[in-house]
N, C-alpha and C positions, 0 to 999 in steps of 0.2 A: 325535591325529588317527587316526582307524581306517584299516585296510587299504585298505577299498574308497573312502575319501576320498582316500586317497595315490595311488589306481588313477586316480581322477576329476580329480586335480590339474593334469596336464598338458592335458587336454580343456577345464577351466575355464578356466585361462591363455591357450588358443588363443583361445577364444570372448572373453575380456576383450582380448586383444590385437587381435582383430579389430575389438571395438567400441570401442577407443581410435583404432583406425586411421580407421575411418569417421566418427568424431566430430569428429578432427583436421581430416579434408577439408570436413568441413561447416561448421566453425569453433565446434564444441563446443557445439552448442544445448542437450544433455541438461542440461550444468553450468549455462549461463545460463538455461534453464528452471527449474531448482532455486533458483538465485540470486535471480530475481526472486520466485518465489514466497515466499522467505524475506523480502526486503525490504518486502513488501506486510504480511506477517505482523507485522515490525518496526514497521513505521508505526502497524497498527493498536494495538498494544500501547502504543506511544508515547501515542497519542492516549487510551486507555481510562487509563493512569495518571496523565496530566495531569489528565484529567476526574476521576479520584477524589481527586486533589489539591485540585481545586476545590471538590469536595463535602466535603470535611474540613474545608475552612478556610472556607466559606461562613457566615455568621453568621446569616443569614436565610433559612436554607433552607425553612422553610415558607411564606415569602411567595412563592416562585416557582410560578407557575400549574403549569407543568408538573410540578412535581413534587407538588405539593398533589392532584392527581387521581389519582396513582399507586393502584394496588392490590394488595397483596401478603400473605403470611402473617405476620401479626402477631409471633405466639410464634418463627417461625423468623427474624424480623428482631431481636426481642429480645435472644435469646441470643448473638449474633454479636457479635465485636469491631468497635472503629469503623472498622478498614479494611475489615472483610467487610460491614460496614451500607453502607459507602458504594460498594461494589462491587455490593452487592444492588441498592441504588438505580439504579446506572449501568446494569445489565442490564436493570430494568424500563422505564427510559427508553430505552433502544435498543429493547428490543420496542414500544414504546408508539409510536415513531417511525419504525419499520420501514416503513411503508405511503406515508410522506410524504418520506423523505430523499431518493430518487433514486440514482445512482449515483457510483462515483467519490468525489473528495473532497466533494461534497454531504452525503454520510452523516456525515462529520466536522463539517462546517460546523452542519449541523442541530442538532447536540449541543451544539457550543460556544455556538451564539446562546444557548441557554438560559441561559449563564453570562455572556452578554455579551463572548464572545471571539471571536465570527465576523468576518470581514471579506471583503476582496476579495483573490482569489487570481490571479496572473498567468495569463492565459489559455493561453499555452504549457504551464505547469505542470499546470494543470488539465486540459489535452488529455493529457498524459503520465501524470499519475495516473489518468485514467478508463481510459486504454488499458490501464495496467498492471493496474488491478483488474478489467478483464473480461478479459484474459488470465489472468491467475491463476485466475479461476474455471473457465475453460476447460481449463488445465492439470491443476487439482485435481481439477474435477468431470466433465468431458469427455474425458478420454483425450488432450487435448492436441489436439482436433479443433475448428476454429472451428463456432459454432452461431448461430444466427440472432440472439440477445444481443448476440454480438459483433459481429457483421456490422451491427445498426441503431444500436449506440451506437457504433461505432467504424469509420464507413463510409468514413474517411480511408485505412484500411488496405489497401481493394483485392483484401480476399481473399474465397473462395467458402465456403458451408456446406460441412463436411466436410474443408476443407484443413486441414493438418498445421502445428501452430504450433511453428515453431523460430526460438529467439531467438539474438542474437549480442551480442556486447562492446559495440557500438554501442546497442543496444537496453537493454543493462542499464545503462549509463553514463548515458543519457538518464533512465531510470526513478530510479537510484539519485541523480543528482544533483537531480530534482524533488523525491522525499522529503525530499533535504537542505533544499531552499529551503522546503519547506512547514514542516517544523519549524523551522526559524530563523523562519517567520513567526509560528508560534504563541507562540514566545518572546517574540519581538518586541511582539506585541500584548498580551501579559501583563506587559512591562515597563513599557509604556505606561500600562496601566490599574492599576498599582501604584506610578505616578509615579517610575519608574526610566528615565528618559528618556536618561540618559547612555549606555546601551547601543545605542540607536537607530541611530546614524550607523554604528556598527561591524557590528550584524548587517544594514543593508541593503548595506554593502559586501560582507560574506561571502555575501549573496544574490544581488547581480551576479555574483560569480565564478561560483557555482553555474549561474547561468542561461546563462553563456557557455558551459560546457560542455555545456548541453542544445543550445542554437543550434548548435555545433558539430558534434555529431553528427548534428543533424537534417541540416545542410548537407551532412555526409559521406553520408549517407544516399542523397540527392537526387541527387549524383554520383555514387553507385556505380549507381543506377536510370538515369541517363542513359548511362553506359557499358555497361549490361546491354542497353539497349534499342536500341543500336547495331548 
């Protein structure tokens, strides 16, 4: 550490201390904003890896109409490994589906449908994942300020354009539990499709437990709003 850096250290520590103090009073929104961005990224990564697995294991890949119509650079494809080829196909599918997928969990369901792995998503979970996806976009691309898309797609939030988005522990647990529910659902569908129904009851049980956490913190949010309005 240089002399100038040593001189600046007390001032930096003071700024950090002030930042932590403000964050503590607000319920650590900066932390929960970052965590919420992260769990959406992890969900996207999970679905991508799951789809790559389906592509690698699909024996009749050429017979799938969505794949049959794809266009890409042939030589670039040939010299890739099998995993890289599967990833290449997935990226083409995602690009092809971009204009018809919608938002939130719909983007995953449209891709899973190509391989017969789509299904029903519990409405509360669907709403939470829509909310998470839209808030994530605002946090990453709009400097944390609510935009028209967030207000339109998540009208239940009751916020205005330009409002600062600050998440708390309740938001994060609702989002994390909803992500957990959806991952379990994708596995459950796969086990059923591959005739491993002995896992079904256990996965449903786990889904019910995660859904209870979602409901619990939704209720807590409602109670808090009533208290704030008094």
